[in-house]
C-alpha positions in Angstrom: -6.4 16.0 -39.5 -2.9 16.1 -39.6 0.1 14.0 -41.2 2.5 14.2 -37.9 2.6 10.9 -36.3 1.6 11.1 -32.6 2.6 9.2 -29.9 1.6 11.2 -27.3 -1.3 8.9 -25.4 -2.6 5.5 -26.3 -5.9 6.2 -26.6 -6.0 8.1 -30.0 -8.0 5.7 -32.1 -11.1 4.5 -32.2 -11.3 0.5 -31.7 -10.0 -3.0 -33.1 -11.8 -3.5 -36.0 -13.4 -7.0 -34.4 -15.2 -4.8 -32.0 -16.7 -2.5 -34.5 -17.7 -5.5 -36.6 -19.7 -6.6 -33.7 -20.6 -3.7 -32.7 -22.2 -3.3 -36.3 -23.6 -6.3 -36.3 -25.8 -6.3 -33.4 -26.7 -2.6 -33.7 -30.4 -3.1 -34.8 -30.9 -6.2 -32.4 -33.3 -5.1 -29.1 -31.7 -5.5 -25.6 -32.7 -5.0 -22.3 -30.8 -2.3 -20.9 -28.3 -1.6 -17.9 -26.0 -4.8 -18.3 -28.9 -7.3 -18.3 -28.5 -8.5 -21.7 -26.8 -11.9 -22.9 -23.7 -10.2 -24.6 -22.6 -8.9 -21.4 -23.6 -12.0 -19.4 -21.3 -14.2 -22.4 -18.2 -11.3 -21.4 -18.6 -11.8 -17.5 -18.6 -15.7 -17.5 -15.4 -15.2 -19.9 -13.4 -12.8 -17.8 -14.3 -15.0 -14.5 -12.8 -17.9 -16.3 -9.7 -15.8 -17.5 -9.5 -14.7 -13.8 -10.0 -18.1 -12.0 -12.6 -16.7 -10.4 -16.0 -18.3 -10.8 -17.8 -16.7 -8.1 -16.7 -13.1 -8.7 -18.5 -9.9 -9.3 -17.6 -8.2 -12.7 -19.2 -4.8 -13.7 -18.9 -2.5 -16.7 -17.9 1.2 -16.3 -16.7 3.7 -18.9 -13.9 5.4 -17.9 -10.8 5.1 -15.4 -11.0 7.9 -13.7 -14.9 6.9 -13.2 -14.3 3.6 -12.3 -11.4 4.5 -9.3 -13.6 7.0 -7.8 -16.9 5.0 -8.1 -15.0 1.7 -6.6 -13.1 3.7 -3.8 -16.3 5.3 -2.6 -18.1 2.0 -2.9 -15.4 0.8 -0.7 -14.3 3.2 1.9 -16.6 4.5 5.0 -16.9 8.3 5.2 -14.0 8.4 7.9 -11.6 6.4 5.4 -8.8 7.5 2.7 -7.1 5.4 0.2 -3.4 4.7 0.1 -1.3 5.5 -3.0 2.1 6.6 -4.6 2.5 9.7 -4.2 2.7 9.7 -8.1 -0.3 7.4 -8.7 -2.9 8.3 -11.0 -5.6 8.8 -8.6 -3.0 11.2 -6.7 -2.2 13.3 -9.6 -4.1 13.3 -12.8 -7.1 12.6 -11.8 -8.3 15.8 -10.7 -8.7 15.5 -7.0 -11.7 12.9 -8.3 -11.2 11.1 -5.2 -10.9 13.8 -3.1 -14.3 15.5 -4.5 -16.1 12.2 -3.3 -15.1 13.2 0.1 -12.5 11.0 0.5 -8.8 11.8 1.2 -5.8 10.3 -1.0 -2.7 9.0 1.8 0.4 9.0 -0.2 3.7 7.2 0.1 7.0 7.0 -1.6 7.4 5.6 -4.3 10.3 3.8 -6.7 9.7 4.3 -10.1 6.1 4.4 -9.8 5.6 1.4 -7.3 5.0 1.7 -3.7 6.9 -1.1 -1.3 5.7 -3.3 1.5 8.2 -2.1 3.6 6.9 1.5 3.2 3.3 0.5 3.5 4.1 -1.4 6.4 5.8 1.3 8.2 3.4 3.8 7.3 -0.3 1.4 8.6 2.6 0.8 12.1 3.1 4.4 12.7 -0.9 5.2 12.0 -1.8 2.4 14.6 0.9 3.9 17.1 -0.3 7.8 16.9 -2.2 9.2 19.8 -4.3 11.5 17.5 -5.3 8.4 14.9 -9.3 9.5 16.0 -8.5 12.6 14.8 -7.0 11.3 11.5 -8.3 10.2 8.2 -8.5 6.5 8.9 -6.8 4.0 6.0 -9.9 2.4 4.7 -7.5 1.0 0.9 -4.6 0.5 -0.7 -4.5 1.7 -4.4 -1.7 0.8 -6.9 -1.9 0.0 -10.8 -0.3 -1.9 -12.9 1.3 -0.7 -15.2 2.3 2.1 -13.0 1.9 5.6 -13.6 6.0 5.3 -15.3 5.7 1.9 -17.3 7.2 0.0 -14.3 5.3 -3.2 -13.5 5.3 -5.2 -10.3 6.3 -8.5 -10.1 4.2 -11.4 -8.6 6.9 -11.0 -5.4 6.0 -7.3 -4.8 2.3 -8.1 -5.4 1.9 -11.1 -2.8 3.9 -9.1 -0.3 1.5 -6.3 -0.6 -1.8 -8.4 -0.9 0.0 -9.9 2.2 0.3 -6.7 4.3 -3.2 -6.0 3.6 -5.0 -8.6 4.4 -2.9 -8.7 8.0 -4.4 -5.2 8.6 -7.5 -6.4 7.0 -7.4 -3.7 4.0 -8.7 -4.2 0.5 -6.0 -4.1 -2.5 -7.1 -2.7 -5.4 -5.3 -2.8 -8.9 -6.6 -0.5 -11.6 -5.5 -2.3 -14.9 -6.3 0.7 -17.3 -3.3 -0.4 -19.5 -3.4 -4.0 -18.1 -2.9 -5.8 -22.0 0.5 -4.1 -22.3 1.4 -5.1 -18.5 0.4 -8.7 -19.5 1.9 -8.8 -22.8 5.0 -7.8 -21.6 7.7 -10.7 -21.6 9.7 -9.3 -18.5 5.8 -9.5 -16.4 5.2 -12.5 -14.2 1.8 -11.5 -12.8 -1.2 -12.8 -15.1 -5.1 -12.2 -14.2 -5.4 -15.4 -12.4 -2.2 -13.7 -10.3 -4.9 -10.4 -9.8 -8.0 -12.8 -9.4 -6.6 -14.4 -6.0 -4.1 -11.5 -4.4 -6.5 -8.7 -5.5 -10.2 -7.7 -3.6 -10.9 -5.8 -6.5 -9.2 -4.7 -10.1 -10.0 -3.3 -13.5 -9.3 -4.9 -16.6 -8.7 -1.5 -19.0 -10.5 -1.1 -22.1 -10.6 2.0 -23.1 -6.0 2.1 -23.6 -6.6 -1.5 -24.9 -8.2 -1.4 -27.7 -12.4 -0.6 -27.2 -13.8 2.7 -27.9 -14.3 2.8 -24.2 -14.7 0.7 -21.2 -13.2 -0.6 -17.6 -14.3 -4.1 -16.5 -14.4 -4.4 -12.7 -13.6 -7.4 -11.4 -14.4 -8.2 -7.5 -13.3 -11.6 -7.0 -15.0 -12.4 -3.6 -19.4 -12.2 -4.6 -20.6 -9.7 -2.5 -17.6 -8.2 -1.2 -18.9 -4.6 -2.2 -22.6 -4.9 -1.2 -25.2 -3.1 -3.7 -22.3 -2.2 -6.2 -24.9 -2.0 -9.0 -26.8 0.5 -7.4 -23.5 2.5 -6.3 -22.6 2.5 -10.1 -26.0 4.3 -10.7 -26.0 6.4 -7.9 -23.0 8.0 -9.0 -24.2 8.3 -13.0 -21.5 5.7 -14.1 -25.1 3.5 -15.5 -24.7 2.7 -18.8 -28.0 2.4 -19.8 -27.3 1.0 -23.0 -25.2 -1.5 -21.0 -24.9 -3.9 -23.7 -22.3 -1.8 -26.1 -19.7 -2.6 -23.2 -20.6 -6.0 -22.7 -20.4 -6.8 -26.6 -16.9 -5.2 -26.5 -15.7 -7.2 -23.7 -17.2 -10.2 -25.5 -14.8 -9.8 -27.9 -11.9 -9.0 -26.1 -11.9 -12.0 -24.4 -12.8 -14.0 -27.8 -9.2 -15.9 -28.9 -7.0 -14.1 -26.8 -7.6 -10.8 -28.4 -7.1 -8.5 -25.3 -3.4 -9.6 -25.1 -3.0 -10.2 -28.8 -3.9 -6.4 -28.8 -1.2 -5.9 -25.9 1.1 -7.4 -27.5 1.2 -4.9 -30.6 2.0 -2.2 -28.3 4.7 -4.0 -26.9 6.1 -4.8 -29.9 5.8 -1.7 -31.0 7.7 0.0 -27.9 10.3 -2.6 -27.9 11.3 -1.2 -31.6 11.6 2.5 -30.7 13.3 1.4 -27.0 16.1 0.0 -29.0 16.8 2.9 -31.6 16.4 4.8 -28.0 19.3 3.1 -26.1 21.3 2.5 -29.5 20.9 6.8 -30.2 22.0 7.2 -26.8 19.0 9.0 -25.8 18.4 9.3 -21.7 15.1 6.9 -21.0 13.4 7.0 -17.7 12.0 4.8 -14.9 13.1 1.7 -16.6 9.6 1.1 -18.2 9.3 -2.1 -19.7 6.0 -1.6 -21.0 4.0 0.7 -23.8 5.2 4.2 -22.4 8.6 5.7 -22.7 10.1 8.7 -21.4 12.7 10.3 -22.6 14.7 13.4 -21.2 15.3 15.5 -23.7 16.9 19.6 -23.7 14.8 21.8 -25.3 16.7 22.1 -28.6 16.2 18.1 -28.9 12.1 17.9 -27.4 11.7 21.2 -30.0 13.5 19.3 -33.3 11.6 16.1 -32.5 8.0 17.7 -31.8 7.9 19.2 -35.1 8.0 16.4 -36.9 6.2 13.7 -34.5 3.7 14.2 -31.7 5.0 13.5 -28.2 3.5 13.9 -24.4 4.8 16.4 -21.8 5.6 14.8 -18.4 7.0 16.1 -16.0 10.4 19.1 -15.9 13.8 17.9 -14.7 15.3 20.2 -12.0 18.3 20.7 -14.7 15.8 22.2 -16.8 15.4 19.6 -19.3 12.5 17.8 -19.8 10.5 14.2 -19.8 8.7 13.8 -23.1 6.5 10.2 -23.2 6.2 8.2 -26.3 3.5 6.2 -25.6 2.2 3.2 -28.3 -0.8 1.2 -28.6 -2.6 -1.9 -30.0 -3.1 0.6 -33.1 0.7 1.8 -33.4 1.0 0.9 -37.9 4.7 0.0 -38.7 4.4 2.9 -40.6 4.3 5.4 -37.3 7.0 3.6 -35.9 9.2 3.4 -39.0 8.9 7.5 -39.4 10.2 8.2 -35.4 12.7 6.2 -35.9 13.9 8.0 -38.9 13.7 11.0 -37.1 15.3 9.5 -34.0 18.1 8.7 -35.7 18.8 12.5 -37.0 20.0 13.7 -33.7 
């Protein structure tokens, strides 16, 4: 234990009190396993309604890497790969989980974490025109995240352009929503759950980073699009025997807009910190409007700040400075924000 407040990531605390209360209240109940219980059924109904996808298949997995690996493996044929940004989570920070499952991540350029419809179309056209295409990994789906790895957001117009291209080329579009609550709560955002429901072939609603103990809710808007996905989940060792634990959490998260409220708490904290960073002249990178802030620091400033608050390493810059991440969450307290602001003002 330490008294030094940490902003190194957004999944350091346990869970929202409402979730813990529900888990405790139902703890000694007996229920069928593997997500066939009434709580999970209720959570699925609420998610379908929120996403405007009444026929959607909904499944609950444990964590983001597990979810990405399972969905991608289920969609792709053995000779196919997944298109993603160079900075995409599956490209960089999942330890080769997709490749370990037998599929190559096919990277294209990014702009502050986002891919463009223009670059995607160029890639697909060039692939189709390549005389050696039959000797290559064939693109079989497209992966993006909302927010991106850099905390930036796709607009509805950008998502519509990418979705239209995917449908033109008959490629499933999959959206990683590990931090989706913070995107939905951000004032700069114009993409809703219903937009995801109509524009994506699969996406997940993140819980681990958004107020749950663990859990990610996979939504497949078109019923049966991924045949036998339940079996694929089990085959990959990702099926929870006590499935109701995830179901109860999402049943609570999708009651009385708790999921959005959790996201707003993280955004409100980030906005306070962002305002002080700008006021004090710190250099913010990537233009992230969400719960992740990326600040460029020289060695002296990085060491000074790190002595008093926990920050997350992001990357080294060519000029010798370091980009450090400040991440807020549903659990970030006013007291910890006040402390960070006090430290930031000392420079």
